[in-house]
Every structure is written in structure tokens, then in C-alpha cells.
N, C-alpha and C positions, 0 to 999 in steps of 0.2 A: 669507217669514217672517210668522208670524201675530202678531196683536196681543199674544197671551199670551206668546209667546216674547220679543217686544221688551220687555215689562214685566219678565219674569224676568231679562233681560240687563242691566237698569239696576243700577248700583251701589247698595248700601244707603246710605241717608242717614246723614250724619255725626251721631253721637250723643255729646254731652258726658257723660262719666262722671268720677267722682272719681278713678279710676286715671289717666285721660288728663290731667286737670288736674294731677295730681301729677307725672306724667312731664314735662309742659310746664314746670312750675316748676323741676323738677330740671335740665332742659336749660338754662333761662334762668340758673339759679344758677351752674352750672359754666362757662357760656359767658362770664361776666364775669370779667375778670382780677382785679378788686378783691375778688371773693369768696374765692378761694383765697389771695390775698396777705394779706388781713385775718385769715383763719383762721390762717395761718402766723405772723403777727405775734402773735396772741393766745397761741398755744402757745409761741412763742419767749419772750415776756415772762414767761409763767408759769414756764417752766423757768429762764430767766436769773435772775430775782429770787429764786426759791426756792433756787437753787444758791448764789448770792452770799450770801444771808442765812445759810445753813447754814455756809459757810466763814468768814464774818466774825463768827460768834456769839461773844459773851463772856458769862460768867455774870452774871446780874442784868439782862440785856436783856429788853425786853418785846416781845410779839408785835405785828405790824402788823395793821391791820384798819380797818374803817370808822371815821370820826371819832366820838368819843364822850367820855365822862367818864373812862373807865377801860379798861384792857385787861388781859387775863389774863397769867399767866406764860408765858414762851416754852416750847415743846416742839418736838420734831423735826418734827411735822406742821405746826404753825403757821408755822415757818420755811420749810418747803417750799412752803407756800401763800401766802407773802408776795406773790406776783405776782397773786393772784386779783383784786384791785381793778383792776389794769391790764388784765388779760385780760377782765374784765367790761365795761370800756369798749369794748374792741375788738369783742367779739361783739355787744354791744348796738348799737353804731354800725353794724355789718354788718347787723343786723336792720332798723334804720331805713332804710338805703340800699336794702335788698332790696325794701322796700314803698313808702316815700315817694319813692324814686328814680324809680319809674314815673310818679308824678304830675309830677315835675319835667320829665321828657322827653316826657310826653304819651302814653307807651306804654300807660298804664292804659286808654285808650279802646279800643285794639285788644284788650287782654286781656279787658275786660268785654264787648266785642262777641262774642268767641269763647266767653265763659262768661257768658251773660246772667243766670244766677242769682246771680252775684257772690260769694256767701259761700264757695263751694268754693275760690275763689282765695285768700282769707285763710287758710282751713284748710290748703291745700296749702303755702303759703309757710311757715307755722308748722311743719308736719309735715316739711318738707324741712330747714329750718335747725336746728330744735331738736335732733333726734337727731345731726346731724353735729357741732354744737358740743359736745354732751354727750360723745360718744365721743372726739373729738380732745382736748378739754380734760381729760378724765379720764386719757387717756394722757399728756398733758403733766404732770398732777399726779403721776402715778406716776413719770415720768422725773425730775421735780424732786426728789422724795423719794429716788429711787435715786441720783441724782448727788450730792445733798447729804449723804447718810448718811456717806460716808467723812470728811467734814469735821467730823463730830461724834463721831468715835471717841474714847472715853475720857471723854466728857462725860456728866453725870448724865441729861441729857434725851435721850440717844441711844435710838432705837427701831428695831425691824425691822417688816417688813410683817406678820409673824405676831402682833405684839402687839395686845392688845385695843383695838379701836376704830380702828386705823390705816387699814385698808382701807375701813371705813365713812366715815371722814373724807375720804379721797382721792376715793372715789366720790361723796360728797356735794358736793365741789367741782365735779365735772363736772356733776352734776345741777343745781346752782345756776346754773352758767354756761349750761347748755342752756336753762334757764328765762329767764335774762337775754336770750338771743338772741330768744326768742319775745316777750318783753316789748318789745324793740326793734321787732319786726315790728308788734306791736299799736299802739305809739305812732306809728309811721310812717303806718299806715292811719288812725288816729284824727285826727292833726293834719295829715296830707297835706303836710307841709313838712319837709324834711330838717333844716334848721338848727333849727327849733323843736322837733322831736322829739328831736334830739341834746341840745339844751340841757335839755329836760325830763328826759331820761334821766340826765344828769350831776347835775342838781339833785336828783332823787329818790334816786339811789343814793349820792351823795357829800355834797351840800351840806345836805340836809334833816337828817341826824343831827347835823351840827355846829351848825346853827341851833337845833335842839331842845334843845341843851345850855344854851341861855339861859333855858329855861323853869324855873319853880320845881321844886325837887327832887321834890316829890310828883307833879307832873304828868309830869316826865321819867321817873321810875321806872316810872310806869304805862304811858306811851305808847311809850317807847323800844324795848322788845322787839318791837313790832309794825311798826316801820318796815321797809320792804322789805329794805334792805341788812343791818340787824341781824338780821332773821328769817333771811335767807340765810346770814349768818355762823354762826348756830346750827346750820345743816345740816352744815357741814364742820368745826366746832370739835371738837377732841378732848376737851377738858375744858370744861364749861359753867360760867359764872359764876353766882352765886346769883340774879341778876336777869335771866338769859337764858332763852329758851325751850328746850325739849328739841329734839333734832334732828327728831323727828316733827312736833312742833308748829310748828317753824320752817319746814319745807318746806310744811306745810299753809297757813300764813299767807302765805308768799311766793307759792305757787301761787294763792292766793286773789287777791292783787294782780294777778297776770298774767291770771287768768281774768276779773277785773273789767274790766281794760283791753281784753282781747280782746272782751268783750261790748260795750263802748262802740264799739270799732272796727267790729264786725259791724253794729251798729245804724246807724252813720253810713254805712258802705259800702252797706248795703241801702236806706237811706231818702233819701240825698242824691245829687245829680248829681255827676259827676266833671268 
């Protein structure tokens, strides 16, 4: 056998590509029992609370949502999406565990040894979890609306899927929750600590709007629409209050928060040791 034939017989060197990193993160995601259990819990809470809210509705009740100074009048969509807050915590925590969990176990060293450029790992984690959370929670929102609709028969607020804005709101809920999942991934990589990232997620999405209500009215009215959870609520609200952002502006603002956090996570992942 000649030297040339021996060289040709050698296997091609392993090459790290974005597709391979994505497949690796996909395999890691579904190999963890906590992944599909947490996703199932998120969808279950979305359907459960939405259905219960629809069947227990009474005229004059107000819609649930992030803490704030006021809430809009109830409608069939807001009732169906009562569980969005709980589902957002579930998918956000899942995002944190998917990223910060590797720092807790030390697996991040093996991951970055296999992918020395580092940043593809972050993008792959976000690209795996975000679309999965978006699709499943969107289906959950549709299920909550469909199951709750019979409970509103004869009520003035009753709606059907064909009514103006209904599908947009239900799809918007899925889009918001998909971005929350990516937000959790970014916080996990940025803080590298599961407990700290989860506490930050809860504080930003739930506690911050409530604390902001202590501000003077002029400050609150100016800043409140741009808080992450309030901007997200504008994405899936069927009717906008006078001080809320439009759905398009809401998704742009919330996506901006997510992008900013991802940028910080990318900088720390690329520039600091693990």
C-alpha cells in the first residue's frame, strides 16, 4: 500500500458546524427528563387556568395579568390566557436550567471543549428551546380558548376563533412565551447560576412591575409600558389600554430586552473562563 493510499484511507477530521452543534443541543435537551416534564407543566398550566377562568367567569370580573395599577375588562381571550404568567415562569425556568445547569454540573467544560468557538453553543440552545416553547404554548393557548369557549356561551364577551384579533392574540401568547424561554437561556449563561438566574427571571417578569407602581404617576406612565412583562402582555392582549404599546411595538420592545440579555451572555461566554 502506497503512502498516498494510506493518506486517502484516513477518516476526514471532525469539523464543528452550526448544524452539528444544533443537533447536539437537540439531543441533550430531549435526553433530560426535566425538559419534557417542564414543557408539559407549562402547557398544562396554560390550559388549566384558562379553562377554569372561562368557566368561573362572572360579569364585571377583570382580566388577570402582570402586576400593575390597572387591568382591562375581561374578554374571552384574556380569560383563556390567564395561565400565561404561570407558563412563562415554567418555560423561563426551563431555559435557565438548560444553560446554567451545565455550569452547575461542570458539563459546560466538555461542551466548550467540543465547541471551542463557544458562541454557537449559546445560539444552538436558544434555537432549540425557543421554537419548541413557541409551538407547544401556542397549541396550549388554542386549547385553552377552545375548551373555555363553551363556558362562555350566552355571555357578551364570548368570541370565536374567526373573530377579529383572536388568532393574533393566541399566536402572540406563544410568541411571547417562546421569547421568555430564550430569555431564560440568556440569563442562565449570563449569571452562570441557576438560583440567581431564576430569581432574576421572577424579579424582572413579576416583581418589577409591582415595585414600579410605587413610582410617581408621571414616571410610572412613561416607563411601565416598556417593562418586559408589560411589553409582552401587549403582544397577546386582544384590546389595548390607552397607556399600553401596540402588539407590534410590544414584541419589538420585549425582543429588544431578550436580544440585550443574549448580547451580554454572548460577551461573557466568549470573554471569560468557565
